N, C-alpha and C positions, 0 to 999 in steps of 0.2 A: 691931194694924198688925205685931208680930210674929209674932202666928200667922198672919196672912192673908197676909204674906210668904210662911212654910215652906208655906203651900199649893197657893200659886202655884207654887213651886218645885215641890212633889210633882206637880204635875200636869203641868210639863212635863217630867218623869224622864223617863217613857219613850219622847218623839221624841228627847229628846237622848240615852240612851242609845243609839237607832237609830244616830241622827246620827254620836254617839262614835265607834262601832264601825265606822261607814262608812270615817272619817276614819284611824284605827286601821289597818284592812285596805290602804286608799289608801298608808299609808307604807309597812307592810310589801311593796307591789308593788312601790313607790318602790326601794327598797332592794336587793329580790331580783331583779327582773324587768326593771328599766327601764333595760339596757343599765350596769350599774354606773355613769350619769353623776357620782354624786359621788366615784368613786374618783379622786381626782386624781392618785396614783401610777401609776394604771395610763394617765392620758393627756398625761404629760410627754414631751417627744421626748429623746432624747441627744444631747447638743450637745459638739461636740470632735473626734470621730472622721473628720468626713468631707473627702474629699479635694474638691481644684477640681473646677465644674461642665467638663463636657467641651466644651460650646458656649458662647457669650454667653449672659448675663441681661442683661434689659434693665428696668431699674426705672421704672413712671410715678409720681409724685407730685403728686397733688391738690394745688393749694394756694390759700387763699383768706384773704386777713389771718390767716398763720402767721409772721411775720418772729420772733417770740419763738419758736418751736420749730422754726423748720427747718433752722435752720442747724447744732444738733446731730443732726437726723435727716442730714443730707445727709452731716455730718462719720462718724455712727458704719457709713453707708454704703462711704462710697471711704475708711475703714478697715476693712473688709473683709480677712480671709485671704484670698478671691479677688477682690479689688478688678479686678485687671486683666482678669478675664472678667468685667465690668461694664462698663454704659452706663447713665448716669442719667438720666434726664427729666422735670424739674418744668416744673408748667403754671401759671402765674401767672394764678388765674380774678380778673382786674380787682379784686386786691388795694389797698388803699390806705394800707398802712403800711409799705412797704417792703419786701417779701417778696422779691421778687426778686433785689433787692440783696444781701439776707442771705443766700438760697442761691449767690447766687456770691460772697460774702465768704467764706463757709465750706470752698467749693471752692479759693481761694487760685488759679486760672487753671486747674484741674486740667481739660482737655479731656476728661474722663468727663462731665462735666456739662453741660448744654444746658437753659437756662432758655426756655421757649415762653410768648408771650404769648396769653393766652387770647383766643377770640374769641366774639363776641358769642352769648349764649344763644338758642337755637333752640327756638321753640316744642314743646313736649312731652319737654323733657328738665330732667332734673335738673340743679344745677350741678355736682355733684362728677361724675357721669358723663359731661357734656359735657367736663370739662376731663380727664378719662380717656380719654376718646373718640383728643382731640387727641394724647394723650402718646403712644396703643398706634399712631397712624396716623404719627408719628415714627418711634418703636421699631421698628416692621418695619421700617423702611429698611436697619437694620444686620444684620438677618437672626438674629435670635436665638431662641437654644433655649428659653429661657422667657420668660413677663411676670413681673415682680412689680409689682405692685399693693400699695403702701403709702401709709400716710397721713404728710400732714407732720409729726405730733404724736410719730412712735414713733421710739425710739432703740436701732438694733438691735444685739445681741451682735456680736460681732467675728467669730464662724463661726455666725451666723443664717443667711444665706444659704445656705452653702454644705450646712447641714443640711438645709434646704426642698427642694435640689435634690437629694441624696442621700434623703431618703423618697421622693421621688416616684418618683427612676430603681431606687431597690431595689424597691418593687412598683409600679411603673408602674401613679403615680395622674397624674391628669390636672390636678387643682385640689390644691392643699397650702396650708392657712392655720394661721397660730398665733393662740391666743388671747392676746396678749403680756399682761404684768403691767401691772395699770392703776395709777396715783396712787392708793394709800392710804394716807394721814398726818393727815389732819385728822378730825374726830370725823363729820361727815359721810359721809366717806367709808369710815370704818372702819364704821360703820352698813350703808352702804348698797352699797359698791364688790362686797366679797365677795358679799352675795346677787344683785348683779346677775350676775355671772360663774354663780354657779350654777343663778339663773332660766335663764339661758340655756342652761347644758348641760341643765336637765332637759326645757327644749322640742327640744332638738337634743343627743340624746346623740352623743359623737364615735362611740363605737363602731358605734353604727348605721350613721352617716352614715359609716364607712371600708366597710360591710357592701352587698356587691352584691345582698345577700338582701333588703333593706331599702331601703323607696322615698326614706326621710326625706333629707335634704341640709339643707347647712348649712354656712357658713363663718365668719371672722373676717374681717371688711372692711379692719382695718388690717394685717394683712400674708398674702395673697392669692399664691402663687405659681403660675402657670397655663401650660400647654402651648399655645403659641399657635394649632396646630393643633383644640385642643380648644373653645376659644373659637371659632372659625371654626365648628366641627360646632354647638354651642350658638346659634348664631346672632349672635355679637358682640357687644358692647355696646349696639348699636341695640337689642337683643332686649329690653333691660331699661332702655330708656333714661327712663322716667319712673318706676322703683323708689324706694319709699324705703328699704325693707330692701336695699339692693341686694347687699349680699354672700350673701345666703341666695336673692336671685331666682338670680345668679348661678350658686350651686352646684347648684340644682334643675335649672338649663337643661343645664348639663354632665353632672348623673349622668342624665337623660332621655334624652341624646343618644347614651348608653353611657359617658360616662366614669365614671372611677374619683375619689374624693373624698376626702382625709384631714383630718382636724382637731384639734388638741390644744392643749395649755398649755405654754409657755417659761418659766422663771423668769430667764430673761438678756435678753430684749427687751421692755423699759419705753415705758408709754405716758407722754408728759412734760405731758400734759393735767392740771391740775391742778383741782377743784370745793371751792373754799374756802367754798360754803356747801350747804343744803340745796337751796332754791330754784337754784339751778346744777343739781345732780343731777336734779332736778325737771323741768326744762325738757327736761333731756337725756332723760329716761327719755318725757316727753309727746310729744318729735318723732315717737316709731314706736308706740307700744304701739297707740292706735287702728288705726293700719295694719295693725298684725299679726292684728289681730281681723277683716281685709277691713271694714271701717268699720260693722259688723253691730251694733244694738242689741241684739239679741237673743243673741249670741256675749259682748257685753257683759256684760250682765246672768249670764250662765252663768259668763263668769270672774270675775267679784266672787262669785257665790254659791260655785263651787268652793273660790276662796280662804279665803273665811272658812270655809267648811268644814275645809279641810285645816290651817291656818295657825294660826286664829282660835280655832274653838272647844274643839280639848284646853285651853288654858287657862280657857275659862269652865267647863270639867267639873270642875275644880282646885276650886272655889269653890260648887259646888251644895250643900256638905252632906250629900251622897248617897255612900255609900263607894262601889258599881259606877259610878258617874259618876267619883269620882275616881280609880280605879284604871285605867279605860281612860282617861282625859284624861292621866295619870303616864304610863302607858306610850306614847301617843302620842307626848307632849314627848320621853321618852326615844330615841324612833326617829327624831325631827327633829332632836337634838342630833347623836345618831350620824351622820346625814346630813348635818348643815352642817358637823361641825367639821372636816375634813380640807379645805375651803375656807378657812374661817378661819386653820388652821395653815400653810396655801399663804401667806398672805398677811400670816404673821409675829404675827397676833394672838393673845394670850390665849383660852384655852380658852373665857371666861365669854362671849366675843363671841359664842359659837357659841349663847348665850341669848336674840339679841336677833333670831331671824330671824323672828319673830311679828309685832314693830314693823316692821323692814323690809319686810313682807310686806300692812302695812297701808300704808305710806307708800307702795309700788308702788302699790297698790288705787287711792287717793288721785291719782296720778299717771295711772293709765290712763284715770280720770271726767275728769281735766282733759285728757285728750289727746282724746278725745271730744268734748270740751264746745268744746276749739280748733278742732277740724274741724269742726264744725258750723257757727262762727263764720268759717267761711273763712279759720283763718288755721292749718291744720293742715302739720306737717312745717315747723316755723319753723328754722330755723338759718342765722344769719349774715347777717340780712336778706332771707331769701326764705323766703316760703311755699310751699311746693313741692307740699301732699297735699292739695288743693283739692278735688278730685272723685273718686267711687268709681273703682276700678280698671274698665277695657272689659272 
């Protein structure tokens, strides 16, 4: 039996070594030529040196059953150093938990806040984008220089808004967004949250997004500052009304219409949303993963094959008992560790958490397959009681 096992491994050695070499070359490419997406130090925005905006910033917050988070989110905006240059519009999207009352309580009568009762959801719109649309319609009445589209679970640093405006004005960007620091305290979050941001930046390298020479565009929907005229040129929110990954859809339209887009990291603004279990994070991933693949079974198979090759095969090579395989596997694992370590450090975790990237990738593979199954069952894009990704894009 032992001899048979050794023979089978020997027979597989040649294709394994070739595949492992492909994985090694892929990681060399990602480290050296993929926009340095893994260098968190190059993606951070300097906070604290920006002056107040020269015009008004109208903040739009879509909120559905966010009573737990909306108070700190509103308070953090009213406490901005440039709060006198801001107006805040919270759109209550048919909440049943007192979200509107929580927002008003946080404002303590400050007239810079306006709470809007959301209208019935029309066909073809996602709930979030319909709420954003209503907020923007109200916000434009104050003649803002910028619109800040932000989620109800984001706690903004005191200089966050001024920093966003400063970035936009300094280099004439039309859309500026922060990937805020996500909640990362539970075991599930430590294993999966840094990997989520790592994978996002791998798909959307911020340095390429900022470049007018690159076509790729992306944004982080929790915190996006946009010029009203750029939004209009891009077709407005109505142009992406059915988008599930709405932030990147908006960024693409802005860039294709001639606008400039900036995406970066911030340590100082935080997401308040906690994920206490692996199941909660799996559902969050499954909401959009198959949509990212354009609902294509072919792309799904290709993505699973690619992730297995890049993240899992190097570990397999370490245990084949064949020295060339082990050398290639070890070298690839080292490159993987080098690439992931800065993100692990950004989240304040010990270096050994960087060793968990293959396990995180396996989890994301499972969630992506589940995302496809949910879509095929008519439950795609489920979020807060709504299944919003049920038909392929037209």
